[in-house]
C-alpha positions as protocol buffer text, in pm:
chain_id: "A"
residue {
  index: 1
  type: UNK
  ca { x: -22 y: -3 z: 14 }
}
residue {
  index: 2
  type: UNK
  ca { x: 169 y: 315 z: -114 }
}
residue {
  index: 3
  type: UNK
  ca { x: 252 y: 613 z: 123 }
}
residue {
  index: 4
  type: UNK
  ca { x: 50 y: 860 z: -58 }
}
residue {
  index: 5
  type: UNK
  ca { x: -248 y: 636 z: -40 }
}
residue {
  index: 6
  type: UNK
  ca { x: -235 y: 628 z: 339 }
}
residue {
  index: 7
  type: UNK
  ca { x: -158 y: 989 z: 343 }
}
residue {
  index: 8
  type: UNK
  ca { x: -508 y: 1093 z: 159 }
}
residue {
  index: 9
  type: UNK
  ca { x: -740 y: 822 z: 333 }
}
residue {
  index: 10
  type: UNK
  ca { x: -961 y: 921 z: 579 }
}
residue {
  index: 11
  type: UNK
  ca { x: -796 y: 826 z: 931 }
}
residue {
  index: 12
  type: UNK
  ca { x: -1101 y: 662 z: 1057 }
}
residue {
  index: 13
  type: UNK
  ca { x: -1147 y: 445 z: 733 }
}
residue {
  index: 14
  type: UNK
  ca { x: -786 y: 337 z: 791 }
}
residue {
  index: 15
  type: UNK
  ca { x: -857 y: 244 z: 1161 }
}
residue {
  index: 16
  type: UNK
  ca { x: -1160 y: 44 z: 1050 }
}
residue {
  index: 17
  type: UNK
  ca { x: -993 y: -169 z: 786 }
}
residue {
  index: 18
  type: UNK
  ca { x: -682 y: -206 z: 1010 }
}
residue {
  index: 19
  type: UNK
  ca { x: -875 y: -323 z: 1310 }
}
residue {
  index: 20
  type: UNK
  ca { x: -1107 y: -566 z: 1104 }
}
residue {
  index: 21
  type: UNK
  ca { x: -785 y: -706 z: 904 }
}
residue {
  index: 22
  type: UNK
  ca { x: -587 y: -777 z: 1238 }
}
residue {
  index: 23
  type: UNK
  ca { x: -875 y: -920 z: 1428 }
}
residue {
  index: 24
  type: UNK
  ca { x: -958 y: -1169 z: 1132 }
}
residue {
  index: 25
  type: UNK
  ca { x: -576 y: -1244 z: 1107 }
}
residue {
  index: 26
  type: UNK
  ca { x: -546 y: -1257 z: 1487 }
}
residue {
  index: 27
  type: UNK
  ca { x: -196 y: -1115 z: 1481 }
}
residue {
  index: 28
  type: UNK
  ca { x: -262 y: -901 z: 1797 }
}
residue {
  index: 29
  type: UNK
  ca { x: -86 y: -600 z: 1656 }
}
residue {
  index: 30
  type: UNK
  ca { x: -398 y: -370 z: 1615 }
}
residue {
  index: 31
  type: UNK
  ca { x: -307 y: -169 z: 1918 }
}
residue {
  index: 32
  type: UNK
  ca { x: 33 y: -103 z: 1807 }
}
residue {
  index: 33
  type: UNK
  ca { x: -74 y: 29 z: 1456 }
}
residue {
  index: 34
  type: UNK
  ca { x: -340 y: 238 z: 1616 }
}
residue {
  index: 35
  type: UNK
  ca { x: -120 y: 426 z: 1830 }
}
residue {
  index: 36
  type: UNK
  ca { x: 95 y: 488 z: 1525 }
}
residue {
  index: 37
  type: UNK
  ca { x: -203 y: 611 z: 1322 }
}
residue {
  index: 38
  type: UNK
  ca { x: -356 y: 815 z: 1635 }
}
residue {
  index: 39
  type: UNK
  ca { x: -84 y: 1065 z: 1686 }
}
residue {
  index: 40
  type: UNK
  ca { x: -177 y: 1364 z: 1426 }
}
residue {
  index: 41
  type: UNK
  ca { x: 30 y: 1685 z: 1414 }
}
residue {
  index: 42
  type: UNK
  ca { x: -128 y: 2042 z: 1367 }
}
residue {
  index: 43
  type: UNK
  ca { x: 55 y: 2210 z: 1070 }
}
residue {
  index: 44
  type: UNK
  ca { x: 216 y: 2508 z: 1216 }
}
residue {
  index: 45
  type: UNK
  ca { x: 224 y: 2695 z: 868 }
}
residue {
  index: 46
  type: UNK
  ca { x: -148 y: 2658 z: 807 }
}
residue {
  index: 47
  type: UNK
  ca { x: -253 y: 2888 z: 1115 }
}
residue {
  index: 48
  type: UNK
  ca { x: -600 y: 2917 z: 1231 }
}
residue {
  index: 49
  type: UNK
  ca { x: -765 y: 2912 z: 862 }
}
residue {
  index: 50
  type: UNK
  ca { x: -585 y: 2616 z: 746 }
}
residue {
  index: 51
  type: UNK
  ca { x: -583 y: 2412 z: 1027 }
}
residue {
  index: 52
  type: UNK
  ca { x: -587 y: 2060 z: 960 }
}
residue {
  index: 53
  type: UNK
  ca { x: -422 y: 1756 z: 1074 }
}
residue {
  index: 54
  type: UNK
  ca { x: -149 y: 1582 z: 865 }
}
residue {
  index: 55
  type: UNK
  ca { x: 27 y: 1271 z: 952 }
}
residue {
  index: 56
  type: UNK
  ca { x: 375 y: 1258 z: 1075 }
}
residue {
  index: 57
  type: UNK
  ca { x: 569 y: 1072 z: 792 }
}
residue {
  index: 58
  type: UNK
  ca { x: 760 y: 854 z: 1019 }
}
residue {
  index: 59
  type: UNK
  ca { x: 440 y: 706 z: 1189 }
}
residue {
  index: 60
  type: UNK
  ca { x: 265 y: 673 z: 843 }
}
residue {
  index: 61
  type: UNK
  ca { x: 576 y: 480 z: 703 }
}
residue {
  index: 62
  type: UNK
  ca { x: 568 y: 244 z: 1000 }
}
residue {
  index: 63
  type: UNK
  ca { x: 192 y: 203 z: 942 }
}
residue {
  index: 64
  type: UNK
  ca { x: 270 y: 111 z: 585 }
}
residue {
  index: 65
  type: UNK
  ca { x: 529 y: -145 z: 693 }
}
residue {
  index: 66
  type: UNK
  ca { x: 284 y: -321 z: 940 }
}
residue {
  index: 67
  type: UNK
  ca { x: 11 y: -349 z: 700 }
}
residue {
  index: 68
  type: UNK
  ca { x: 258 y: -483 z: 460 }
}
residue {
  index: 69
  type: UNK
  ca { x: 378 y: -736 z: 707 }
}
residue {
  index: 70
  type: UNK
  ca { x: 12 y: -821 z: 807 }
}
residue {
  index: 71
  type: UNK
  ca { x: -63 y: -885 z: 430 }
}
residue {
  index: 72
  type: UNK
  ca { x: 252 y: -1126 z: 397 }
}
residue {
  index: 73
  type: UNK
  ca { x: 138 y: -1297 z: 707 }
}
residue {
  index: 74
  type: UNK
  ca { x: -205 y: -1334 z: 583 }
}
residue {
  index: 75
  type: UNK
  ca { x: -74 y: -1478 z: 247 }
}
residue {
  index: 76
  type: UNK
  ca { x: 147 y: -1720 z: 433 }
}
residue {
  index: 77
  type: UNK
  ca { x: -137 y: -1829 z: 661 }
}
residue {
  index: 78
  type: UNK
  ca { x: -353 y: -1889 z: 352 }
}
residue {
  index: 79
  type: UNK
  ca { x: -77 y: -2097 z: 193 }
}
residue {
  index: 80
  type: UNK
  ca { x: -35 y: -2320 z: 498 }
}
residue {
  index: 81
  type: UNK
  ca { x: -405 y: -2377 z: 539 }
}
residue {
  index: 82
  type: UNK
  ca { x: -451 y: -2461 z: 160 }
}
residue {
  index: 83
  type: UNK
  ca { x: -108 y: -2667 z: 137 }
}
residue {
  index: 84
  type: UNK
  ca { x: -212 y: -3051 z: 130 }
}
residue {
  index: 85
  type: UNK
  ca { x: -101 y: -3226 z: 460 }
}
residue {
  index: 86
  type: UNK
  ca { x: 192 y: -3433 z: 464 }
}
residue {
  index: 87
  type: UNK
  ca { x: 100 y: -3792 z: 420 }
}
residue {
  index: 88
  type: UNK
  ca { x: 225 y: -4005 z: 680 }
}
residue {
  index: 89
  type: UNK
  ca { x: 339 y: -4381 z: 613 }
}
residue {
  index: 90
  type: UNK
  ca { x: 66 y: -4591 z: 747 }
}
residue {
  index: 91
  type: UNK
  ca { x: 168 y: -4867 z: 981 }
}
residue {
  index: 92
  type: UNK
  ca { x: 159 y: -5223 z: 809 }
}
residue {
  index: 93
  type: UNK
  ca { x: -146 y: -5427 z: 893 }
}
residue {
  index: 94
  type: UNK
  ca { x: -121 y: -5717 z: 1128 }
}
residue {
  index: 95
  type: UNK
  ca { x: -130 y: -5949 z: 832 }
}
residue {
  index: 96
  type: UNK
  ca { x: 174 y: -5771 z: 673 }
}
residue {
  index: 97
  type: UNK
  ca { x: 380 y: -5780 z: 1017 }
}
residue {
  index: 98
  type: UNK
  ca { x: 288 y: -6149 z: 1052 }
}
residue {
  index: 99
  type: UNK
  ca { x: 390 y: -6241 z: 717 }
}
residue {
  index: 100
  type: UNK
  ca { x: 715 y: -6065 z: 759 }
}
residue {
  index: 101
  type: UNK
  ca { x: 795 y: -6260 z: 1065 }
}
residue {
  index: 102
  type: UNK
  ca { x: 683 y: -6574 z: 883 }
}
residue {
  index: 103
  type: UNK
  ca { x: 910 y: -6504 z: 609 }
}
residue {
  index: 104
  type: UNK
  ca { x: 1220 y: -6463 z: 883 }
}
residue {
  index: 105
  type: UNK
  ca { x: 1087 y: -6783 z: 1021 }
}
residue {
  index: 106
  type: UNK
  ca { x: 1114 y: -6978 z: 713 }
}
residue {
  index: 107
  type: UNK
  ca { x: 1451 y: -6845 z: 645 }
}
residue {
  index: 108
  type: UNK
  ca { x: 1573 y: -7003 z: 967 }
}
residue {
  index: 109
  type: UNK
  ca { x: 1382 y: -7319 z: 955 }
}
residue {
  index: 110
  type: UNK
  ca { x: 1437 y: -7390 z: 588 }
}
residue {
  index: 111
  type: UNK
  ca { x: 1777 y: -7268 z: 513 }
}
residue {
  index: 112
  type: UNK
  ca { x: 2002 y: -7271 z: 833 }
}
residue {
  index: 113
  type: UNK
  ca { x: 2162 y: -7565 z: 988 }
}
residue {
  index: 114
  type: UNK
  ca { x: 1973 y: -7705 z: 1286 }
}
residue {
  index: 115
  type: UNK
  ca { x: 2275 y: -7625 z: 1525 }
}
residue {
  index: 116
  type: UNK
  ca { x: 2217 y: -7259 z: 1437 }
}
residue {
  index: 117
  type: UNK
  ca { x: 1840 y: -7234 z: 1453 }
}
residue {
  index: 118
  type: UNK
  ca { x: 1799 y: -7197 z: 1837 }
}
residue {
  index: 119
  type: UNK
  ca { x: 1925 y: -6876 z: 1873 }
}
residue {
  index: 120
  type: UNK
  ca { x: 1755 y: -6728 z: 1610 }
}
residue {
  index: 121
  type: UNK
  ca { x: 1418 y: -6875 z: 1710 }
}
residue {
  index: 122
  type: UNK
  ca { x: 1501 y: -6741 z: 2081 }
}
residue {
  index: 123
  type: UNK
  ca { x: 1562 y: -6383 z: 1931 }
}
residue {
  index: 124
  type: UNK
  ca { x: 1245 y: -6395 z: 1676 }
}
residue {
  index: 125
  type: UNK
  ca { x: 1010 y: -6514 z: 1992 }
}
residue {
  index: 126
  type: UNK
  ca { x: 961 y: -6189 z: 2179 }
}
residue {
  index: 127
  type: UNK
  ca { x: 903 y: -6001 z: 1862 }
}
residue {
  index: 128
  type: UNK
  ca { x: 632 y: -6220 z: 1760 }
}
residue {
  index: 129
  type: UNK
  ca { x: 491 y: -6204 z: 2130 }
}
residue {
  index: 130
  type: UNK
  ca { x: 473 y: -5812 z: 2124 }
}
residue {
  index: 131
  type: UNK
  ca { x: 214 y: -5865 z: 1830 }
}
residue {
  index: 132
  type: UNK
  ca { x: -7 y: -6053 z: 2059 }
}
residue {
  index: 133
  type: UNK
  ca { x: 32 y: -5794 z: 2313 }
}
residue {
  index: 134
  type: UNK
  ca { x: -69 y: -5531 z: 2053 }
}
residue {
  index: 135
  type: UNK
  ca { x: -330 y: -5722 z: 1872 }
}
residue {
  index: 136
  type: UNK
  ca { x: -479 y: -5963 z: 2160 }
}
residue {
  index: 137
  type: UNK
  ca { x: -790 y: -6009 z: 1954 }
}
residue {
  index: 138
  type: UNK
  ca { x: -607 y: -6133 z: 1612 }
}
residue {
  index: 139
  type: UNK
  ca { x: -554 y: -6471 z: 1519 }
}
residue {
  index: 140
  type: UNK
  ca { x: -242 y: -6461 z: 1310 }
}
residue {
  index: 141
  type: UNK
  ca { x: 1 y: -6349 z: 1593 }
}
residue {
  index: 142
  type: UNK
  ca { x: -105 y: -6660 z: 1798 }
}
residue {
  index: 143
  type: UNK
  ca { x: -50 y: -6902 z: 1505 }
}
residue {
  index: 144
  type: UNK
  ca { x: 290 y: -6759 z: 1431 }
}
residue {
  index: 145
  type: UNK
  ca { x: 415 y: -6776 z: 1799 }
}
residue {
  index: 146
  type: UNK
  ca { x: 302 y: -7129 z: 1807 }
}
residue {
  index: 147
  type: UNK
  ca { x: 502 y: -7214 z: 1517 }
}
residue {
  index: 148
  type: UNK
  ca { x: 812 y: -7040 z: 1654 }
}
residue {
  index: 149
  type: UNK
  ca { x: 753 y: -7245 z: 1983 }
}
residue {
  index: 150
  type: UNK
  ca { x: 723 y: -7563 z: 1809 }
}
residue {
  index: 151
  type: UNK
  ca { x: 1054 y: -7542 z: 1593 }
}
residue {
  index: 152
  type: UNK
  ca { x: 1234 y: -7380 z: 1871 }
}
residue {
  index: 153
  type: UNK
  ca { x: 1129 y: -7666 z: 2093 }
}
residue {
  index: 154
  type: UNK
  ca { x: 1268 y: -7920 z: 1810 }
}
residue {
  index: 155
  type: UNK
  ca { x: 1606 y: -7773 z: 1897 }
}
residue {
  index: 156
  type: UNK
  ca { x: 1609 y: -7847 z: 2257 }
}
residue {
  index: 157
  type: UNK
  ca { x: 1635 y: -8173 z: 2439 }
}
residue {
  index: 158
  type: UNK
  ca { x: 1504 y: -8071 z: 2797 }
}
residue {
  index: 159
  type: UNK
  ca { x: 1184 y: -8035 z: 2986 }
}
residue {
  index: 160
  type: UNK
  ca { x: 1161 y: -7673 z: 2832 }
}
residue {
  index: 161
  type: UNK
  ca { x: 1062 y: -7830 z: 2502 }
}
residue {
  index: 162
  type: UNK
  ca { x: 759 y: -7984 z: 2676 }
}
residue {
  index: 163
  type: UNK
  ca { x: 648 y: -7651 z: 2812 }
}
residue {
  index: 164
  type: UNK
  ca { x: 693 y: -7481 z: 2462 }
}
residue {
  index: 165
  type: UNK
  ca { x: 472 y: -7745 z: 2290 }
}
residue {
  index: 166
  type: UNK
  ca { x: 208 y: -7709 z: 2535 }
}
residue {
  index: 167
  type: UNK
  ca { x: 203 y: -7330 z: 2503 }
}
residue {
  index: 168
  type: UNK
  ca { x: 201 y: -7367 z: 2119 }
}
residue {
  index: 169
  type: UNK
  ca { x: -141 y: -7598 z: 2159 }
}
residue {
  index: 170
  type: UNK
  ca { x: -300 y: -7345 z: 2379 }
}
residue {
  index: 171
  type: UNK
  ca { x: -224 y: -7058 z: 2130 }
}
residue {
  index: 172
  type: UNK
  ca { x: -340 y: -7254 z: 1837 }
}
residue {
  index: 173
  type: UNK
  ca { x: -672 y: -7370 z: 2014 }
}
residue {
  index: 174
  type: UNK
  ca { x: -733 y: -6984 z: 2107 }
}
residue {
  index: 175
  type: UNK
  ca { x: -656 y: -6876 z: 1752 }
}
residue {
  index: 176
  type: UNK
  ca { x: -919 y: -7125 z: 1601 }
}
residue {
  index: 177
  type: UNK
  ca { x: -1172 y: -6944 z: 1853 }
}
residue {
  index: 178
  type: UNK
  ca { x: -1063 y: -6638 z: 1710 }
}
residue {
  index: 179
  type: UNK
  ca { x: -1051 y: -6692 z: 1323 }
}
residue {
  index: 180
  type: UNK
  ca { x: -1007 y: -7071 z: 1207 }
}
residue {
  index: 181
  type: UNK
  ca { x: -915 y: -6967 z: 857 }
}
residue {
  index: 182
  type: UNK
  ca { x: -619 y: -6762 z: 980 }
}
residue {
  index: 183
  type: UNK
  ca { x: -305 y: -6831 z: 770 }
}
residue {
  index: 184
  type: UNK
  ca { x: -506 y: -7080 z: 554 }
}
residue {
  index: 185
  type: UNK
  ca { x: -605 y: -7332 z: 832 }
}
residue {
  index: 186
  type: UNK
  ca { x: -240 y: -7327 z: 975 }
}
residue {
  index: 187
  type: UNK
  ca { x: -385 y: -7384 z: 1307 }
}
residue {
  index: 188
  type: UNK
  ca { x: -578 y: -7691 z: 1251 }
}
residue {
  index: 189
  type: UNK
  ca { x: -252 y: -7853 z: 1023 }
}
residue {
  index: 190
  type: UNK
  ca { x: -41 y: -7761 z: 1313 }
}
residue {
  index: 191
  type: UNK
  ca { x: -246 y: -7889 z: 1592 }
}
residue {
  index: 192
  type: UNK
  ca { x: -278 y: -8235 z: 1377 }
}
residue {
  index: 193
  type: UNK
  ca { x: 97 y: -8242 z: 1360 }
}
residue {
  index: 194
  type: UNK
  ca { x: 125 y: -8187 z: 1734 }
}
residue {
  index: 195
  type: UNK
  ca { x: -111 y: -8471 z: 1821 }
}
residue {
  index: 196
  type: UNK
  ca { x: 25 y: -8699 z: 1553 }
}
residue {
  index: 197
  type: UNK
  ca { x: 395 y: -8663 z: 1597 }
}
residue {
  index: 198
  type: UNK
  ca { x: 413 y: -8606 z: 1964 }
}
residue {
  index: 199
  type: UNK
  ca { x: 420 y: -8911 z: 2211 }
}
residue {
  index: 200
  type: UNK
  ca { x: 112 y: -8957 z: 2422 }
}
residue {
  index: 201
  type: UNK
  ca { x: 79 y: -8964 z: 2804 }
}
residue {
  index: 202
  type: UNK
  ca { x: 284 y: -8965 z: 3028 }
}
residue {
  index: 203
  type: UNK
  ca { x: 528 y: -8794 z: 2820 }
}
residue {
  index: 204
  type: UNK
  ca { x: 299 y: -8544 z: 2627 }
}
residue {
  index: 205
  type: UNK
  ca { x: -31 y: -8499 z: 2485 }
}
residue {
  index: 206
  type: UNK
  ca { x: 8 y: -8699 z: 2150 }
}
residue {
  index: 207
  type: UNK
  ca { x: -344 y: -8855 z: 2036 }
}
residue {
  index: 208
  type: UNK
  ca { x: -408 y: -9011 z: 1681 }
}
residue {
  index: 209
  type: UNK
  ca { x: -785 y: -8956 z: 1724 }
}
residue {
  index: 210
  type: UNK
  ca { x: -740 y: -8582 z: 1769 }
}
residue {
  index: 211
  type: UNK
  ca { x: -468 y: -8570 z: 1509 }
}
residue {
  index: 212
  type: UNK
  ca { x: -716 y: -8693 z: 1252 }
}
residue {
  index: 213
  type: UNK
  ca { x: -1012 y: -8456 z: 1355 }
}
residue {
  index: 214
  type: UNK
  ca { x: -786 y: -8165 z: 1325 }
}
residue {
  index: 215
  type: UNK
  ca { x: -633 y: -8259 z: 988 }
}
residue {
  index: 216
  type: UNK
  ca { x: -960 y: -8334 z: 851 }
}
residue {
  index: 217
  type: UNK
  ca { x: -1122 y: -8009 z: 964 }
}
residue {
  index: 218
  type: UNK
  ca { x: -825 y: -7841 z: 772 }
}
residue {
  index: 219
  type: UNK
  ca { x: -917 y: -8040 z: 467 }
}
residue {
  index: 220
  type: UNK
  ca { x: -1297 y: -7915 z: 496 }
}
residue {
  index: 221
  type: UNK
  ca { x: -1181 y: -7555 z: 510 }
}
residue {
  index: 222
  type: UNK
  ca { x: -907 y: -7582 z: 240 }
}
residue {
  index: 223
  type: UNK
  ca { x: -964 y: -7900 z: 38 }
}
residue {
  index: 224
  type: UNK
  ca { x: -732 y: -7808 z: -242 }
}
residue {
  index: 225
  type: UNK
  ca { x: -455 y: -7650 z: -62 }
}
residue {
  index: 226
  type: UNK
  ca { x: -99 y: -7830 z: -77 }
}
residue {
  index: 227
  type: UNK
  ca { x: -23 y: -7844 z: 296 }
}
residue {
  index: 228
  type: UNK
  ca { x: -370 y: -7961 z: 406 }
}
residue {
  index: 229
  type: UNK
  ca { x: -362 y: -8260 z: 144 }
}
residue {
  index: 230
  type: UNK
  ca { x: 17 y: -8341 z: 216 }
}
residue {
  index: 231
  type: UNK
  ca { x: -28 y: -8364 z: 610 }
}
residue {
  index: 232
  type: UNK
  ca { x: -335 y: -8556 z: 607 }
}
residue {
  index: 233
  type: UNK
  ca { x: -195 y: -8806 z: 324 }
}
residue {
  index: 234
  type: UNK
  ca { x: 142 y: -8832 z: 552 }
}
residue {
  index: 235
  type: UNK
  ca { x: -74 y: -8904 z: 878 }
}
residue {
  index: 236
  type: UNK
  ca { x: -283 y: -9172 z: 682 }
}
residue {
  index: 237
  type: UNK
  ca { x: 59 y: -9354 z: 601 }
}
residue {
  index: 238
  type: UNK
  ca { x: 141 y: -9334 z: 962 }
}
residue {
  index: 239
  type: UNK
  ca { x: -185 y: -9519 z: 1019 }
}
residue {
  index: 240
  type: UNK
  ca { x: -120 y: -9772 z: 743 }
}
residue {
  index: 241
  type: UNK
  ca { x: -404 y: -9649 z: 540 }
}
residue {
  index: 242
  type: UNK
  ca { x: -159 y: -9614 z: 212 }
}
residue {
  index: 243
  type: UNK
  ca { x: -421 y: -9650 z: -50 }
}
residue {
  index: 244
  type: UNK
  ca { x: -626 y: -9358 z: 98 }
}
residue {
  index: 245
  type: UNK
  ca { x: -300 y: -9164 z: 172 }
}
residue {
  index: 246
  type: UNK
  ca { x: -196 y: -9204 z: -200 }
}
residue {
  index: 247
  type: UNK
  ca { x: -512 y: -9010 z: -321 }
}
residue {
  index: 248
  type: UNK
  ca { x: -452 y: -8718 z: -76 }
}
residue {
  index: 249
  type: UNK
  ca { x: -67 y: -8697 z: -170 }
}
residue {
  index: 250
  type: UNK
  ca { x: -141 y: -8698 z: -536 }
}
residue {
  index: 251
  type: UNK
  ca { x: -385 y: -8411 z: -489 }
}
residue {
  index: 252
  type: UNK
  ca { x: -123 y: -8232 z: -293 }
}
residue {
  index: 253
  type: UNK
  ca { x: 117 y: -8289 z: -601 }
}
residue {
  index: 254
  type: UNK
  ca { x: -132 y: -8103 z: -823 }
}
residue {
  index: 255
  type: UNK
  ca { x: -169 y: -7806 z: -585 }
}
residue {
  index: 256
  type: UNK
  ca { x: 3 y: -7491 z: -663 }
}
residue {
  index: 257
  type: UNK
  ca { x: 288 y: -7336 z: -448 }
}
residue {
  index: 258
  type: UNK
  ca { x: 175 y: -7029 z: -270 }
}
residue {
  index: 259
  type: UNK
  ca { x: 351 y: -6707 z: -275 }
}
residue {
  index: 260
  type: UNK
  ca { x: 296 y: -6618 z: 100 }
}
residue {
  index: 261
  type: UNK
  ca { x: 439 y: -6981 z: 174 }
}
residue {
  index: 262
  type: UNK
  ca { x: 693 y: -7010 z: -99 }
}
residue {
  index: 263
  type: UNK
  ca { x: 983 y: -7186 z: 87 }
}
residue {
  index: 264
  type: UNK
  ca { x: 756 y: -7407 z: 286 }
}
residue {
  index: 265
  type: UNK
  ca { x: 568 y: -7532 z: -34 }
}
residue {
  index: 266
  type: UNK
  ca { x: 883 y: -7581 z: -234 }
}
residue {
  index: 267
  type: UNK
  ca { x: 992 y: -7815 z: 66 }
}
residue {
  index: 268
  type: UNK
  ca { x: 678 y: -7989 z: 75 }
}
residue {
  index: 269
  type: UNK
  ca { x: 695 y: -8056 z: -304 }
}
residue {
  index: 270
  type: UNK
  ca { x: 1037 y: -8188 z: -248 }
}
residue {
  index: 271
  type: UNK
  ca { x: 949 y: -8416 z: 23 }
}
residue {
  index: 272
  type: UNK
  ca { x: 621 y: -8514 z: -152 }
}
residue {
  index: 273
  type: UNK
  ca { x: 809 y: -8687 z: -409 }
}
residue {
  index: 274
  type: UNK
  ca { x: 946 y: -8929 z: -126 }
}
residue {
  index: 275
  type: UNK
  ca { x: 608 y: -8974 z: 22 }
}
residue {
  index: 276
  type: UNK
  ca { x: 451 y: -9050 z: -310 }
}
residue {
  index: 277
  type: UNK
  ca { x: 702 y: -9335 z: -361 }
}
residue {
  index: 278
  type: UNK
  ca { x: 663 y: -9461 z: -7 }
}
residue {
  index: 279
  type: UNK
  ca { x: 285 y: -9466 z: -43 }
}
residue {
  index: 280
  type: UNK
  ca { x: 297 y: -9669 z: -364 }
}
residue {
  index: 281
  type: UNK
  ca { x: 551 y: -9907 z: -227 }
}
residue {
  index: 282
  type: UNK
  ca { x: 328 y: -9904 z: 118 }
}
residue {
  index: 283
  type: UNK
  ca { x: 654 y: -9803 z: 303 }
}
residue {
  index: 284
  type: UNK
  ca { x: 584 y: -9648 z: 665 }
}
residue {
  index: 285
  type: UNK
  ca { x: 925 y: -9493 z: 683 }
}
residue {
  index: 286
  type: UNK
  ca { x: 825 y: -9164 z: 867 }
}
residue {
  index: 287
  type: UNK
  ca { x: 1181 y: -9014 z: 849 }
}
residue {
  index: 288
  type: UNK
  ca { x: 1092 y: -8692 z: 665 }
}
residue {
  index: 289
  type: UNK
  ca { x: 1202 y: -8349 z: 695 }
}
residue {
  index: 290
  type: UNK
  ca { x: 890 y: -8228 z: 869 }
}
residue {
  index: 291
  type: UNK
  ca { x: 958 y: -8457 z: 1170 }
}
residue {
  index: 292
  type: UNK
  ca { x: 1172 y: -8172 z: 1245 }
}
residue {
  index: 293
  type: UNK
  ca { x: 884 y: -7961 z: 1347 }
}
residue {
  index: 294
  type: UNK
  ca { x: 874 y: -8088 z: 1667 }
}
residue {
  index: 295
  type: UNK
  ca { x: 1111 y: -8242 z: 1953 }
}
residue {
  index: 296
  type: UNK
  ca { x: 1179 y: -8608 z: 1964 }
}
residue {
  index: 297
  type: UNK
  ca { x: 1099 y: -8744 z: 2314 }
}
residue {
  index: 298
  type: UNK
  ca { x: 1120 y: -9122 z: 2256 }
}
residue {
  index: 299
  type: UNK
  ca { x: 904 y: -9367 z: 2105 }
}
residue {
  index: 300
  type: UNK
  ca { x: 673 y: -9617 z: 2250 }
}
residue {
  index: 301
  type: UNK
  ca { x: 432 y: -9397 z: 2462 }
}
residue {
  index: 302
  type: UNK
  ca { x: 53 y: -9473 z: 2422 }
}
residue {
  index: 303
  type: UNK
  ca { x: -134 y: -9256 z: 2165 }
}
């Protein structure tokens, strides 16, 4: 706003505009500007006839600067308000976080030597458990912790392994209550393996009848899946039902590899070749890779 315009404007109009502008902008500078504007000086040369008020040029210049600063502040404020808010990176979903941990678990279980796995599982376990604490009503973290506990227990030869597989069973049962389809029925498949591969009382809780129930429940939910058909066929072989086992193993052979379970499915396909051959030959040999899922406590316990 040029000085000449301020010089010739009616003083009350300036005060009114300035008050309205400052009140709207909330800058709190009105009182300062008003003091500058409200100090008129009488022109000594005008005498009594030409008595009028003229502004002090210094005060007017300051008012000019104040108004310019207010205008600038207003423009900046408008730009800030209209500017798009920064996009904050969204936290990964529970599923994404579990998938990331599952990938780490797969790398440990399928790629590392057995004697290097225990420390890795031990370090992974608290990270998985923290997800359960953050998402207590989600099934996937429960299943994931159960998987880590089972494979961690398989690296031990102590009573601690028994505690881990019991904890794993409880987590899996709880997860089914929340979402039976979580991780494509992994809870049912894992429970079936726990009851099938663990010894029975008095050592552990192995039970072939319960193993069958859980594995069949997994098949009902995911009848075409690679793991549900493989592990049910493997269980049937252990029961001496070779012909029936063969039909499920052949179905598993036709199932595609799942992107989210790439490593485990590749290993299943590899083991499947041996299981198909054993089923055709009616060979009960149970020395397969997936026996490493659980600890070995001994043979001969009732199931």
